[in-house]
N, C-alpha and C positions, 0 to 999 in steps of 0.2 A: 409343505412337502409330505406326500404320502409314502414315497419310496426314497430310500437313502442308503448309503454305505460308506464306510471308511476305506479309502484306497490310496494308492500311490499314483500320482498323475504324471505322465510323461507327455511332452508336447513336441514331437519330432518336426523338423523343418525339411528333411530330405528323406528319400527312400532308404538311404544308408542308415539314417537314424531309426527308421522303423525296424530294419533288420537288427540293429543293435538292441532295441527294446526287447525283441524276442530272445536275443542272447542273454540279456540281463535276467529276464524272467526264468529262463532255463537254469541259469547259474544260481538263482536265488530260490528256485523251487516254487515260483508263484504262477498263478493263472494270469491271463490277459483279457481284459474287456475292452472292446473297441467303442469309441465315442466320437460322434461328429460334433454338432453344436448343441447336443442335449435336448433335442426337440421331441423325442419320443416321450409319451406321457407316463409310462410306467417304469419298469426296472430293466429295460432292455440294454441300457448303456452303463450299467454299474455292476459291481460285484464286490462283496466284502473281502477286504485284505488282498485284493488283486492289484495288478498294475493296470491302470486305465490309460490306454493309448489314445490321446486326444489329437485328432487329425487337423484341427482348425488352423494351425500355422502353415500347413502345406496348401497355400491358397493362391497360387499363381495361375493366371491364364497363360497357357503355353503357346497356343496358336488359335487365331480366329480368322476364318475365311469367309468374308462377307459375300463372296460369289456363290459358294456352295451351301453356306449356313452350317458348316461343321465346326464345332468348337472343341478344342483339346485343352483340358485343364487338370490341375492337381485335384486330389479328392477332397481337399478342405475348402474348395471354392463353394460359395453359397449360391442359392437361387437368385439372390439379389445381385451378386456379381455377374451371373449369366445375363440377366436382362439388361443391366447397365452396360455391358460390353456389346450386346448385339442389337438392341432395339433401335438405336440410331441408324443402323444399316437396314432396318426393315425385317428383323427376325425376333422371335419371342420363344422362350422355352416351351417345348411341346406339351409338357405336363408340369403343373406347379401345385403345391399344397396350399393350405389356407394361410400360411406364413411364408415369407421370403427368406427366412434365416436357416433352414436346414442346409447341411453340406451335401455335395454330390455323393460322397461315400455313405452318409446316413440315408439319403434319399434312395440309393440303390440297395442298401442293406435291407430296407423295408419295402422297396419297390413302390414308392408312393403313387397315389392317384390324385386326381383333381376333379373339378366340376365338369370336365369334358371326358370323364372316364368311359362314358357309354359309347364313344366312338374312337377316342385316342388311346384308350387302355391305360396301362401303367407306364412309368417313366422308363423302365427297362426296355420297352419295345422300341425306344427311340435312340438307344445307345448303339454305336457302331463298333466300339472296342473298349475294353476295360483291362487295366493292368493291376496286378495284386501281388502282395508278398505273402508267402506261406510261412507258418511258424518255424519251419526249418531254415528259413532265410532264402529259399528259392523264389525266383520271380517268374511270373507267367503272364502272358497276354491272351485274352480270350475275345472272340467275336461271336456274333449270332450263329456262325457255322459250327460252333463247339457246343456239345451237350452241357459241358460244365459251365458255360456262360449262363445258362438258365438255372443252375444250381447256386452259383456264387451270388447272383442278383436275387434278392429276396431272402437270403439265408440268415438274416438278423445278425450279421457280424460273427458268425460261428465257424466259418470255413477259412477265411483269409482276410488280410487287410488291404482294401482297395487303395491304390495310390494315385492312379491317373484314369481319366475317363475321356472318351470322345463321344460327343452327342450331336445328333442332327436337330438343329433348331427349326422352328416353323416360320415360314415367310408370312409377313403381315403387311398390308398396305396402309394400315393406320394403327395408332396407339390407343384408339378408342373403340369401345363396343357400343352397340345399340341394345339397351337392356329393357326387357318387358317384364314389369311386375304384375302378378296376378294373385288377387286375394282368393283364398281357397276355403270353402266352408266345412269340409269333412274329408274323411279318408277316401271316399269314392271319387271326389273331385281331385284329390291329390294324384291318384294313380291315373285318372283320365287325362289330367294335364300333362303328366310326364309322357304318356304313350302318344299323345297328339303332337307334342313338341320335339320329341327325341329325334325324329327323322331329319329335321331341318336345322335345329339350333346348334350353335358351336359350344355353348355351355348351358348347364341346367342344374339347378339346386333349389331346395325348398327348406325354409324354416318352419317348424311345427310347434304349436303351443301344447306342451306336454301336460298342462293342467286342465285342458278342456276335456269334457266327458259327454256322455249321452250322444245326442244328435250332432253335437259340435266336435266330437272327438276327431282328431286328425286335421283340425283347421290350421291354417297357416298362410304362408306367402311364398309362392314360386317365383323365381327369377330365371328367365331364359335370356340368353344373350347371343348376339351375332357380331362378327367382325365388321367394322365400318369399312367403307371404301372411300378413299380420298385421292384427289388428283395431285400431281406434282411428285417430284423425285423424293423429297424429304419433307413430308407434312410436319407441321408444328407438333402434332400429337405424339410423334416419335421421339421428341426431345425429353431428356431427363427431367428438366424443370416442369414439364407438363405432367409427368408421372409422379413426382415426389408427393408423398402424403403430407397434408397440412400439419402444422405444429399445434394448432388450436382447433377447438370445436366452436359451437355457437356461443355468441356473446364474448368471444375472445378467450374462453376458458382453456388454459393449457391442457393438452391431452395427458400430460404426466400426472395431473391431479385427478383424473377420472376414476382411477381405481379407489381412491379415498372416497369419492362421491358414491361409487357403486356399493361399497362395503356395507353400509347400513341397510341396503335393499337386498343384500345377498343372503337371504333367508327365505324360507318357504312362502310366507305371506307376501313379502316384498316382490319376489319373483313371479308369483301368481298375478300380482297387480301389473307388473311390467309386461308380462306376456299378454295379458288381456288388453292392455292399452296398445301394444304393438299391433295386435290383430285388428282392433277397432280402427286404428289409424290406417291400416292397409286397405280397408273397405272404401276409403275415399281419397287418400293422398296418393295420386299417381296410378291408381288401380287401372290396369289395361292400357296405360299410356306410355309408350316407349320413351326412354330418355338416354342421353349419352353418359358414359362413364369411362374412365381411363382403365386400361388393362390392369395396372397396379391397384387402383382403387377397388375394382370389382374382385380381383383375384385374392388379395391379401387382407381380408377383413380383420383377421386376428392381429394385424399390425397397426390398426388404427388407434388403439389404446395401449400405449406402452405399459408394461408390467400389469396387464389386466388380471393376471393370475393372483396378484396380491389381494384382490377383492375376496378371494376365498380363504384368506388367512383367518385363524391360525391352523386350521385342520387340512387345508388344501382341497383338492378335488381329484376325481378320476374321470377319465373318458372311456366310455364303453361303446364299441362299434361292432355291429353285427351285419353280415351280408347274407341275404336270403334270396333264393330263386324267385323269379317274378310271380309264379303261380301261388306262392305261399306268403309273399311279403306282407300283403295287407293284413292278413289274419295274425301273423306273428308280431308285427309292429303294434297293432292295436292291443294285443294281449300284453306286450311288454309295458305299454303305458298303463293298462288296467292294473297290472301287478304293482307297478310303482305307486300308483294312486292308492291302492289298497293298503300299503304299508307306509303311506305318507312320506315317500322318498322320491318325489318327482324330479326328473332331470331339469336343471335350470335352463339348459339349451338343448335343442334337438334339431338335427340337420339330416335331410334325406338326399341321396344321390342315386343315379342310375349307373349300372356297370355292365361290362361284358367280360367273358373269361379270358385268361392268358395261360401260357404254358410254363410259368416259373414254378420252382420247386415248392416254396411255401406260399403259394398264391392265396390271396384273400378274395379274389374276384370271382363273381358268379354272373350268370345271365339273369340279372335281377337288380335288387336294390340294396343300399346300405342305409343304416340309421345310426348316427353318431350322437351319443348322449353324454352330457356333462353332469356328473353327480357331485354335489358338495359332500365332503368327507368330514366327519367329526369322530373323535375318539369314542364318544359315547355310543354312536350308532354304527361303528365300524362293522361289527358282526352282522347287523341287520342289512347293511348295504351289500356285503359279500354274499349273504344268503339270497338277496334279491337278484344279484348278478348271476348266481349259479342257477336259479330258477329260469332266468332269461336264457342262459346258455342251453339249458335242456330244450327249450322251445325251438331255438335256432337249429340245434343238432337234429332234432326230430324232423325238421323241415329240409334237411340236407344243406344247411347253411354253413358259413365259414366265419373266420375271425382274422384280425389284423394285429400283428405283434407290436406295431408302433403305438397302438392305442389299447393296451391291455394291462390290467393289474390283477385280474381275478381268475384267469383261466386255470383249470386243474389239469393234471397230466392226462386224465381220461378224456377230457374235452379235446385236447390237442390230438390225441391218438385217433379219436373218432372223426374229427373234421379233416385231418390230413390224410388219414388212412395208413394202414400198415406198410403198403408198398412204397409210399412217399417217405415214410420215416426210415425204412430199410435203405432206400436210395441215399438219404441224407447220411446215415450212419456209415455207409460204404465210402462215400466221398470224404467224410470226416476221418475215417480210418486211414485213407490214402494221404490226405493233405495235412492232417493234424493228429497223427497217431498217439501223441502224448496227451491229447485232450487239453491243450494249453488255452485255447480260446473258449471263453465262457461268458456268462452274464447272469444277473439275478433272475431274469426271465427264464433263461435256458435251464437253470437249476430248478426253478419253481415248477416248470411244466414237464421236467424230465427229459429234455432233449440232450443234456449232458449229464 
Protein backbone atom coordinates (compact mmCIF):
# COMPACT_ATOMS: atom_id res chain seq x y z
CA UNK A 1 0.00 0.00 0.00
CA UNK A 2 1.30 3.46 -0.92
CA UNK A 3 -1.61 5.36 0.69
CA UNK A 4 -3.31 4.54 3.98
CA UNK A 5 -5.04 6.14 6.95
CA UNK A 6 -6.49 5.20 10.33
CA UNK A 7 -10.23 5.88 10.28
CA UNK A 8 -13.62 4.82 11.67
CA UNK A 9 -15.59 2.79 9.12
CA UNK A 10 -19.39 2.83 8.94
CA UNK A 11 -21.25 0.54 6.53
CA UNK A 12 -24.81 1.86 6.11
CA UNK A 13 -27.53 -0.38 4.69
CA UNK A 14 -30.16 2.30 4.08
CA UNK A 15 -30.40 5.96 3.20
CA UNK A 16 -31.52 6.62 6.78
CA UNK A 17 -28.22 5.08 7.95
CA UNK A 18 -26.32 7.49 5.72
CA UNK A 19 -28.14 10.42 7.28
CA UNK A 20 -27.32 9.04 10.72
CA UNK A 21 -23.60 8.79 9.84
CA UNK A 22 -23.56 12.50 9.04
CA UNK A 23 -25.30 13.20 12.36
CA UNK A 24 -22.71 11.15 14.24
CA UNK A 25 -19.90 12.97 12.44
CA UNK A 26 -21.37 16.34 13.36
CA UNK A 27 -21.86 15.33 17.01
CA UNK A 28 -18.33 13.94 17.28
CA UNK A 29 -16.67 16.77 15.36
CA UNK A 30 -15.25 14.47 12.68
CA UNK A 31 -14.92 14.72 8.92
CA UNK A 32 -16.44 12.13 6.56
CA UNK A 33 -14.73 10.40 3.63
CA UNK A 34 -16.89 8.53 1.11
CA UNK A 35 -15.79 5.11 -0.09
CA UNK A 36 -17.20 2.67 -2.61
CA UNK A 37 -15.27 -0.55 -3.16
CA UNK A 38 -11.88 1.08 -2.73
CA UNK A 39 -10.88 0.86 -6.41
CA UNK A 40 -9.36 4.33 -6.73
CA UNK A 41 -5.60 3.92 -6.82
CA UNK A 42 -4.56 6.78 -4.52
CA UNK A 43 -5.94 8.51 -1.44
CA UNK A 44 -9.35 9.59 -2.78
CA UNK A 45 -11.39 7.36 -0.44
CA UNK A 46 -9.49 7.67 2.83
CA UNK A 47 -8.85 10.42 5.39
CA UNK A 48 -6.89 10.32 8.63
CA UNK A 49 -9.07 10.06 11.78
CA UNK A 50 -12.23 10.64 9.74
CA UNK A 51 -15.39 8.59 9.51
CA UNK A 52 -15.24 6.53 6.32
CA UNK A 53 -18.74 5.97 4.94
CA UNK A 54 -18.47 2.67 3.05
CA UNK A 55 -21.45 2.30 0.68
CA UNK A 56 -20.91 -1.35 -0.31
CA UNK A 57 -23.81 -2.79 1.73
CA UNK A 58 -26.32 -0.60 -0.09
CA UNK A 59 -26.23 -2.99 -3.04
CA UNK A 60 -29.78 -3.80 -4.12
CA UNK A 61 -31.08 -3.65 -7.69
CA UNK A 62 -34.29 -1.66 -7.15
CA UNK A 63 -35.79 -2.01 -10.63
CA UNK A 64 -34.75 -3.47 -13.96
CA UNK A 65 -36.73 -2.79 -17.15
CA UNK A 66 -35.59 -5.15 -19.94
CA UNK A 67 -37.81 -3.32 -22.42
CA UNK A 68 -36.22 0.11 -22.03
CA UNK A 69 -32.83 -0.91 -20.61
CA UNK A 70 -33.14 1.48 -17.65
CA UNK A 71 -31.74 0.07 -14.41
CA UNK A 72 -32.44 1.61 -10.98
CA UNK A 73 -30.03 0.60 -8.23
CA UNK A 74 -28.61 1.53 -4.87
CA UNK A 75 -25.23 3.21 -5.02
CA UNK A 76 -23.28 0.23 -3.68
CA UNK A 77 -24.21 -1.97 -6.63
CA UNK A 78 -21.08 -2.94 -8.58
CA UNK A 79 -20.46 -3.01 -12.31
CA UNK A 80 -20.46 -6.79 -12.00
CA UNK A 81 -24.01 -6.71 -10.61
CA UNK A 82 -25.07 -4.48 -13.49
CA UNK A 83 -23.99 -6.84 -16.24
CA UNK A 84 -25.18 -9.98 -14.40
CA UNK A 85 -28.62 -8.38 -14.10
CA UNK A 86 -28.97 -7.10 -17.65
CA UNK A 87 -26.88 -9.14 -20.08
CA UNK A 88 -29.27 -12.08 -20.30
CA UNK A 89 -31.88 -9.63 -21.58
CA UNK A 90 -29.51 -8.21 -24.18
CA UNK A 91 -28.14 -5.15 -22.35
CA UNK A 92 -24.60 -4.22 -21.27
CA UNK A 93 -23.32 -1.32 -19.09
CA UNK A 94 -22.67 1.65 -21.38
CA UNK A 95 -19.25 2.39 -19.85
CA UNK A 96 -17.08 0.06 -17.77
CA UNK A 97 -13.65 0.36 -16.20
CA UNK A 98 -10.89 -2.25 -16.47
CA UNK A 99 -12.30 -4.04 -13.42
CA UNK A 100 -15.92 -4.99 -12.67
CA UNK A 101 -15.72 -4.27 -8.95
CA UNK A 102 -16.24 -0.48 -8.60
CA UNK A 103 -19.58 0.60 -7.13
CA UNK A 104 -21.95 2.92 -8.95
CA UNK A 105 -21.30 5.62 -6.35
CA UNK A 106 -17.55 5.34 -6.83
CA UNK A 107 -17.87 5.18 -10.60
CA UNK A 108 -19.92 8.38 -10.65
CA UNK A 109 -17.78 10.18 -8.06
CA UNK A 110 -14.83 9.74 -10.44
CA UNK A 111 -16.93 9.64 -13.62
CA UNK A 112 -15.09 6.62 -14.96
CA UNK A 113 -14.30 6.00 -18.62
CA UNK A 114 -13.57 2.83 -20.58
CA UNK A 115 -12.15 1.55 -23.82
CA UNK A 116 -15.07 3.15 -25.68
CA UNK A 117 -14.46 6.65 -24.27
CA UNK A 118 -13.79 8.09 -27.73
CA UNK A 119 -17.47 7.75 -28.66
CA UNK A 120 -19.38 6.80 -25.47
CA UNK A 121 -17.71 9.34 -23.21
CA UNK A 122 -17.88 8.87 -19.44
CA UNK A 123 -20.39 6.93 -17.37
CA UNK A 124 -22.14 10.08 -16.15
CA UNK A 125 -23.37 10.75 -19.68
CA UNK A 126 -25.56 7.63 -19.45
CA UNK A 127 -27.16 8.34 -16.08
CA UNK A 128 -30.79 9.52 -16.15
CA UNK A 129 -31.17 10.34 -12.44
CA UNK A 130 -29.12 10.31 -9.26
CA UNK A 131 -30.24 10.60 -5.63
CA UNK A 132 -27.90 11.89 -2.93
CA UNK A 133 -27.77 12.84 0.74
CA UNK A 134 -26.21 16.16 1.73
CA UNK A 135 -24.20 16.40 4.96
CA UNK A 136 -27.13 18.34 6.43
CA UNK A 137 -29.31 15.25 6.00
CA UNK A 138 -31.31 16.74 3.14
CA UNK A 139 -32.00 14.44 0.19
CA UNK A 140 -32.07 15.57 -3.42
CA UNK A 141 -32.64 13.98 -6.81
CA UNK A 142 -30.89 15.34 -9.89
CA UNK A 143 -31.25 14.69 -13.62
CA UNK A 144 -29.28 15.91 -16.65
CA UNK A 145 -31.64 18.90 -16.74
CA UNK A 146 -29.98 20.20 -13.54
CA UNK A 147 -26.65 22.03 -13.58
CA UNK A 148 -25.84 20.46 -10.21
CA UNK A 149 -26.05 17.01 -11.85
CA UNK A 150 -22.81 17.79 -13.68
CA UNK A 151 -21.18 18.99 -10.47
CA UNK A 152 -22.13 16.06 -8.23
CA UNK A 153 -20.95 13.51 -10.81
CA UNK A 154 -17.14 13.77 -11.03
CA UNK A 155 -16.81 15.64 -7.70
CA UNK A 156 -14.69 12.89 -6.08
CA UNK A 157 -17.14 12.41 -3.21
CA UNK A 158 -16.69 15.95 -1.88
CA UNK A 159 -20.23 17.34 -2.31
CA UNK A 160 -22.76 14.66 -1.28
CA UNK A 161 -23.22 10.92 -0.73
CA UNK A 162 -24.86 9.25 -3.73
CA UNK A 163 -27.44 6.68 -2.62
CA UNK A 164 -29.39 5.70 -5.77
CA UNK A 165 -28.74 5.76 -9.51
CA UNK A 166 -30.80 5.27 -12.66
CA UNK A 167 -28.68 4.35 -15.67
CA UNK A 168 -29.45 3.64 -19.31
CA UNK A 169 -27.84 0.36 -20.37
CA UNK A 170 -26.71 -0.38 -23.94
CA UNK A 171 -28.57 -2.89 -26.12
CA UNK A 172 -26.35 -5.69 -27.49
CA UNK A 173 -27.25 -8.57 -29.79
CA UNK A 174 -24.37 -10.73 -28.57
CA UNK A 175 -22.21 -11.23 -25.52
CA UNK A 176 -19.17 -11.56 -27.76
CA UNK A 177 -16.91 -9.08 -29.51
CA UNK A 178 -14.84 -9.44 -32.68
CA UNK A 179 -11.36 -8.36 -31.59
CA UNK A 180 -8.63 -7.27 -34.00
CA UNK A 181 -5.05 -7.28 -32.60
CA UNK A 182 -2.49 -5.13 -34.43
CA UNK A 183 1.21 -5.20 -33.60
CA UNK A 184 2.57 -1.64 -33.65
CA UNK A 185 6.21 -0.75 -34.34
CA UNK A 186 6.50 2.82 -32.97
CA UNK A 187 4.71 5.99 -31.89
CA UNK A 188 3.80 7.04 -35.43
CA UNK A 189 2.07 3.71 -36.04
CA UNK A 190 0.26 3.96 -32.68
CA UNK A 191 -1.46 7.21 -33.49
CA UNK A 192 -2.08 6.28 -37.12
CA UNK A 193 -3.85 3.10 -35.97
CA UNK A 194 -6.06 4.97 -33.52
CA UNK A 195 -7.04 7.62 -36.06
CA UNK A 196 -7.89 5.03 -38.72
CA UNK A 197 -9.94 2.80 -36.39
CA UNK A 198 -11.73 5.31 -34.16
CA UNK A 199 -14.54 6.07 -36.62
CA UNK A 200 -15.77 2.49 -36.81
CA UNK A 201 -14.63 0.52 -33.76
CA UNK A 202 -16.76 0.04 -30.65
CA UNK A 203 -13.71 -0.29 -28.40
CA UNK A 204 -10.09 0.74 -28.85
CA UNK A 205 -7.09 0.37 -26.55
CA UNK A 206 -3.32 -0.11 -26.82
CA UNK A 207 -0.64 -1.67 -24.66
CA UNK A 208 2.78 0.01 -25.05
CA UNK A 209 6.25 -1.26 -24.15
CA UNK A 210 7.62 1.53 -21.93
CA UNK A 211 11.15 0.06 -22.04
CA UNK A 212 11.56 0.40 -25.83
CA UNK A 213 13.64 3.30 -27.09
CA UNK A 214 15.07 4.76 -30.28
CA UNK A 215 13.22 3.77 -33.44
CA UNK A 216 11.22 1.23 -31.43
CA UNK A 217 9.89 3.77 -28.92
CA UNK A 218 6.11 3.53 -28.71
CA UNK A 219 5.90 -0.04 -29.93
CA UNK A 220 3.05 -2.15 -28.64
CA UNK A 221 -0.23 -3.88 -29.41
CA UNK A 222 -3.53 -2.22 -30.37
CA UNK A 223 -6.82 -4.02 -29.81
CA UNK A 224 -9.88 -2.79 -31.68
CA UNK A 225 -13.22 -4.50 -31.06
CA UNK A 226 -16.71 -4.56 -32.55
CA UNK A 227 -19.95 -6.00 -31.20
CA UNK A 228 -20.83 -9.32 -32.77
CA UNK A 229 -24.22 -9.92 -34.38
CA UNK A 230 -25.99 -13.19 -33.56
CA UNK A 231 -29.34 -14.59 -34.59
CA UNK A 232 -31.96 -15.79 -32.14
CA UNK A 233 -33.71 -14.12 -29.23
CA UNK A 234 -31.24 -15.24 -26.54
CA UNK A 235 -27.83 -16.25 -27.94
CA UNK A 236 -25.70 -18.50 -25.73
CA UNK A 237 -23.09 -15.72 -25.50
CA UNK A 238 -25.49 -13.64 -23.37
CA UNK A 239 -25.51 -16.28 -20.62
CA UNK A 240 -23.54 -15.77 -17.43
CA UNK A 241 -21.73 -19.08 -17.73
CA UNK A 242 -20.37 -17.97 -21.11
CA UNK A 243 -19.08 -14.72 -19.59
CA UNK A 244 -17.60 -15.99 -16.31
CA UNK A 245 -13.82 -15.73 -16.22
CA UNK A 246 -11.94 -19.05 -15.86
CA UNK A 247 -10.48 -20.09 -12.52
CA UNK A 248 -7.29 -21.42 -14.08
CA UNK A 249 -4.74 -20.38 -16.67
CA UNK A 250 -2.61 -22.56 -18.92
CA UNK A 251 -1.66 -26.02 -17.66
CA UNK A 252 -4.41 -25.79 -15.03
CA UNK A 253 -2.50 -23.25 -12.94
CA UNK A 254 -4.92 -21.60 -10.46
CA UNK A 255 -5.16 -17.88 -11.12
CA UNK A 256 -4.93 -17.21 -7.39
CA UNK A 257 -1.28 -18.33 -7.59
CA UNK A 258 -0.34 -15.96 -10.41
CA UNK A 259 0.63 -13.04 -8.19
CA UNK A 260 3.21 -15.31 -6.51
CA UNK A 261 4.51 -16.31 -9.94
CA UNK A 262 4.74 -12.69 -11.10
CA UNK A 263 6.49 -11.33 -8.02
CA UNK A 264 10.04 -12.49 -8.92
CA UNK A 265 9.64 -10.77 -12.31
CA UNK A 266 8.22 -7.59 -10.79
CA UNK A 267 11.42 -5.67 -11.00
CA UNK A 268 13.01 -3.59 -13.72
CA UNK A 269 14.97 -6.38 -15.43
CA UNK A 270 12.13 -8.88 -15.29
CA UNK A 271 9.54 -6.46 -16.62
CA UNK A 272 11.83 -5.36 -19.44
CA UNK A 273 12.05 -9.02 -20.43
CA UNK A 274 8.28 -9.58 -20.19
CA UNK A 275 7.48 -6.45 -22.20
CA UNK A 276 9.95 -7.40 -24.93
CA UNK A 277 8.60 -10.97 -25.06
CA UNK A 278 5.03 -9.72 -25.29
CA UNK A 279 5.89 -7.44 -28.19
CA UNK A 280 7.77 -10.15 -30.09
CA UNK A 281 4.84 -12.52 -29.62
CA UNK A 282 2.47 -9.84 -30.94
CA UNK A 283 4.31 -9.78 -34.27
CA UNK A 284 3.20 -13.32 -35.10
CA UNK A 285 0.52 -14.64 -32.73
CA UNK A 286 -2.77 -13.47 -34.18
CA UNK A 287 -1.44 -10.22 -35.58
CA UNK A 288 -4.06 -8.77 -37.92
CA UNK A 289 -6.39 -11.76 -37.51
CA UNK A 290 -9.72 -11.04 -35.75
CA UNK A 291 -10.86 -13.43 -33.03
CA UNK A 292 -13.94 -13.63 -30.77
CA UNK A 293 -13.80 -12.67 -27.11
CA UNK A 294 -16.51 -12.31 -24.49
CA UNK A 295 -17.54 -8.87 -23.29
CA UNK A 296 -16.35 -9.72 -19.78
CA UNK A 297 -13.06 -11.20 -20.98
CA UNK A 298 -12.24 -8.19 -23.14
CA UNK A 299 -13.48 -5.54 -20.72
CA UNK A 300 -12.13 -6.69 -17.36
CA UNK A 301 -8.52 -7.70 -17.93
CA UNK A 302 -7.61 -6.56 -14.41
CA UNK A 303 -9.88 -9.26 -12.99
CA UNK A 304 -8.17 -12.16 -14.76
CA UNK A 305 -5.56 -12.47 -12.03
CA UNK A 306 -7.01 -12.19 -8.49
CA UNK A 307 -4.90 -10.11 -6.11
CA UNK A 308 -2.53 -9.11 -8.92
CA UNK A 309 -1.58 -6.07 -6.81
CA UNK A 310 0.24 -8.44 -4.44
CA UNK A 311 2.93 -8.83 -7.08
CA UNK A 312 4.03 -5.28 -6.17
CA UNK A 313 4.52 -6.02 -2.48
CA UNK A 314 5.95 -4.84 -0.17
CA UNK A 315 6.13 -1.28 -1.52
CA UNK A 316 3.02 -1.28 -3.68
CA UNK A 317 2.60 0.80 -6.82
CA UNK A 318 1.01 4.00 -8.07
CA UNK A 319 -0.91 4.57 -11.26
CA UNK A 320 -0.30 7.78 -13.15
CA UNK A 321 -2.72 8.79 -15.91
CA UNK A 322 -2.53 11.92 -18.01
CA UNK A 323 -4.90 13.19 -20.71
CA UNK A 324 -3.40 15.25 -23.52
CA UNK A 325 -5.02 17.00 -26.52
CA UNK A 326 -4.52 15.08 -29.75
CA UNK A 327 -2.17 17.61 -31.32
CA UNK A 328 0.34 17.26 -28.45
CA UNK A 329 -0.17 13.67 -27.26
CA UNK A 330 2.56 11.98 -29.30
CA UNK A 331 5.24 14.44 -28.18
CA UNK A 332 4.17 14.44 -24.52
CA UNK A 333 3.85 10.67 -24.18
CA UNK A 334 7.19 10.05 -25.89
CA UNK A 335 8.85 12.53 -23.55
CA UNK A 336 7.23 10.93 -20.49
CA UNK A 337 8.76 7.59 -21.48
CA UNK A 338 12.13 9.24 -22.14
CA UNK A 339 12.14 10.87 -18.70
CA UNK A 340 11.23 7.57 -17.02
CA UNK A 341 13.99 5.73 -18.86
CA UNK A 342 16.46 8.48 -18.01
CA UNK A 343 16.00 7.91 -14.26
CA UNK A 344 15.50 4.14 -14.63
CA UNK A 345 11.91 4.29 -13.35
CA UNK A 346 10.06 2.83 -16.33
CA UNK A 347 6.38 2.00 -15.79
CA UNK A 348 5.79 -1.75 -15.77
CA UNK A 349 2.49 -1.34 -17.62
CA UNK A 350 1.41 1.38 -20.08
CA UNK A 351 -2.04 1.67 -21.70
CA UNK A 352 -3.26 4.29 -24.18
CA UNK A 353 -6.88 5.22 -24.96
CA UNK A 354 -8.73 7.81 -27.07
CA UNK A 355 -11.16 10.31 -25.49
CA UNK A 356 -13.63 13.10 -26.17
CA UNK A 357 -14.60 16.04 -23.91
CA UNK A 358 -17.59 16.16 -21.54
CA UNK A 359 -19.23 18.89 -19.43
CA UNK A 360 -18.71 17.50 -15.91
CA UNK A 361 -17.16 19.70 -13.22
CA UNK A 362 -13.91 17.84 -12.56
CA UNK A 363 -13.67 16.39 -16.05
CA UNK A 364 -10.51 14.58 -17.00
CA UNK A 365 -11.54 14.14 -20.63
CA UNK A 366 -10.01 15.95 -23.61
CA UNK A 367 -10.27 15.66 -27.38
CA UNK A 368 -7.20 13.52 -27.39
CA UNK A 369 -5.51 10.61 -25.68
CA UNK A 370 -4.73 9.24 -22.24
CA UNK A 371 -1.71 7.26 -21.09
CA UNK A 372 -2.04 5.20 -17.90
CA UNK A 373 1.25 4.11 -16.32
CA UNK A 374 1.84 1.65 -13.45
CA UNK A 375 4.96 2.53 -11.46
CA UNK A 376 6.43 0.22 -8.86
CA UNK A 377 6.91 2.02 -5.55
CA UNK A 378 9.73 1.45 -3.07
CA UNK A 379 10.57 3.42 0.05
CA UNK A 380 14.10 3.89 -1.22
CA UNK A 381 13.04 5.52 -4.48
CA UNK A 382 9.86 7.25 -3.29
CA UNK A 383 11.23 10.78 -3.71
CA UNK A 384 12.70 9.96 -7.12
CA UNK A 385 9.35 8.66 -8.33
CA UNK A 386 7.48 11.74 -7.10
CA UNK A 387 10.01 14.01 -8.82
CA UNK A 388 9.53 12.10 -12.05
CA UNK A 389 5.74 12.44 -11.81
CA UNK A 390 6.02 16.16 -11.15
CA UNK A 391 8.21 16.59 -14.24
CA UNK A 392 5.62 14.66 -16.25
CA UNK A 393 2.86 16.85 -14.77
CA UNK A 394 4.66 19.92 -16.07
CA UNK A 395 4.75 18.44 -19.58
CA UNK A 396 1.03 17.66 -19.48
CA UNK A 397 0.03 21.07 -18.17
CA UNK A 398 2.15 22.91 -20.73
CA UNK A 399 0.25 20.99 -23.43
CA UNK A 400 -3.18 21.88 -22.00
CA UNK A 401 -3.70 18.40 -20.57
CA UNK A 402 -5.71 17.09 -17.63
CA UNK A 403 -5.64 14.45 -14.89
CA UNK A 404 -7.94 11.87 -13.29
CA UNK A 405 -8.49 11.86 -9.53
CA UNK A 406 -9.23 8.11 -9.47
CA UNK A 407 -5.65 7.44 -10.56
CA UNK A 408 -3.61 10.02 -8.72
CA UNK A 409 -1.10 9.97 -5.89
CA UNK A 410 1.25 12.80 -6.85
CA UNK A 411 -0.67 15.92 -7.98
CA UNK A 412 0.26 19.20 -6.30
CA UNK A 413 -2.22 22.01 -5.51
CA UNK A 414 -0.73 24.12 -8.28
CA UNK A 415 -1.24 21.29 -10.79
CA UNK A 416 -4.93 21.04 -9.92
CA UNK A 417 -5.46 24.79 -10.06
CA UNK A 418 -3.83 24.95 -13.47
CA UNK A 419 -5.65 22.06 -15.13
CA UNK A 420 -9.10 22.72 -13.65
CA UNK A 421 -8.87 26.49 -13.90
CA UNK A 422 -9.90 29.13 -11.40
CA UNK A 423 -13.46 29.33 -12.76
CA UNK A 424 -14.07 25.61 -12.19
CA UNK A 425 -12.60 25.70 -8.70
CA UNK A 426 -14.73 28.74 -7.83
CA UNK A 427 -17.81 26.87 -9.08
CA UNK A 428 -16.88 23.89 -6.90
CA UNK A 429 -16.34 26.06 -3.83
CA UNK A 430 -19.69 27.79 -4.35
CA UNK A 431 -21.51 24.43 -4.51
CA UNK A 432 -19.48 23.17 -1.55
CA UNK A 433 -20.50 26.22 0.49
CA UNK A 434 -24.16 25.60 -0.39
CA UNK A 435 -24.30 21.84 0.16
CA UNK A 436 -21.55 21.31 2.75
CA UNK A 437 -20.99 24.64 4.54
CA UNK A 438 -19.29 22.91 7.49
CA UNK A 439 -16.76 21.29 5.18
CA UNK A 440 -17.64 17.84 6.51
CA UNK A 441 -16.83 15.84 3.37
CA UNK A 442 -13.13 15.37 2.79
CA UNK A 443 -10.48 12.90 1.63
CA UNK A 444 -6.75 12.48 1.63
CA UNK A 445 -6.66 13.57 -1.99
CA UNK A 446 -8.81 16.67 -1.38
CA UNK A 447 -6.54 17.74 1.46
CA UNK A 448 -3.36 17.02 -0.51
CA UNK A 449 -4.35 19.05 -3.57
CA UNK A 450 -6.04 21.89 -1.69
CA UNK A 451 -9.64 21.34 -2.68
CA UNK A 452 -10.73 21.45 0.99
